[in-house]
N, C-alpha and C positions, 0 to 999 in steps of 0.2 A: 437611351432612356435611363440605364442604370447610373450613368455619370450624373445626369440631372437629379435623380433621386438621391444619390450620394451627396451631391453638393447642397441639396436641400435638407440634408441630415435625416433623410428617411431611412437610409441604410447605414448600418454601423460599421460594416466591414466590406469595402468595395471588392477586395480580392475574392472573398468567399462568394459574392454574388456573380462575379465574372466566372468563377469555377462552376457555379450552378448553371449559368447560361451555356458554358462549354459542355457540361454533362448532358444537358437537355438536347443540345445539337447532336452530340455523338449518339445518345441513346435513341433518338428518333430514326437513326439509320443502322442500328446494331441488330444483327441477327445471331449473335454469339451469346449464348446463355451465361457464359462465364463473365463476359464484360457487363452484361445486364445485372448480374448478381453483385458485381463489384460496385456498380453505380448505386444499387439499392443500399448497400452497406454505407456508402458515402452519404446518401440521403439521411439515413438514420443517425450516423455518427457526427456529421458535420453540418448538413444543410438544414435539418429540422430546427435546430437552435436558431439559425438565421431567420427562418420564417416566423418562429415564435417571437423573436426580438422585433421583427418588422410589425407584426400584429400589435404587440404592446405599444410600440412607438406610434402607430397609426391611431390606436384607440386613445392614447394619452395626449397626443399633440396635433392630430390632423382631423379627426372625426368630431364634428361639432354636434352636440346634442346626443351623444351615445349611439347605440345601435338603432 
């Protein structure tokens, strides 16, 4: 799915989105608070911008008629 979204230019940085998927997969099976906290830091520092960029792209290029 991410490759399709990337090829449709919905996602600006495929590698970041692949990291997001890996983090989600790891976090869903992590019971170590240190690893969980590291993932939270990554979300704040790296992934949040990717989601904001996706939202902007969707609003500007893909959603017809606004919200």
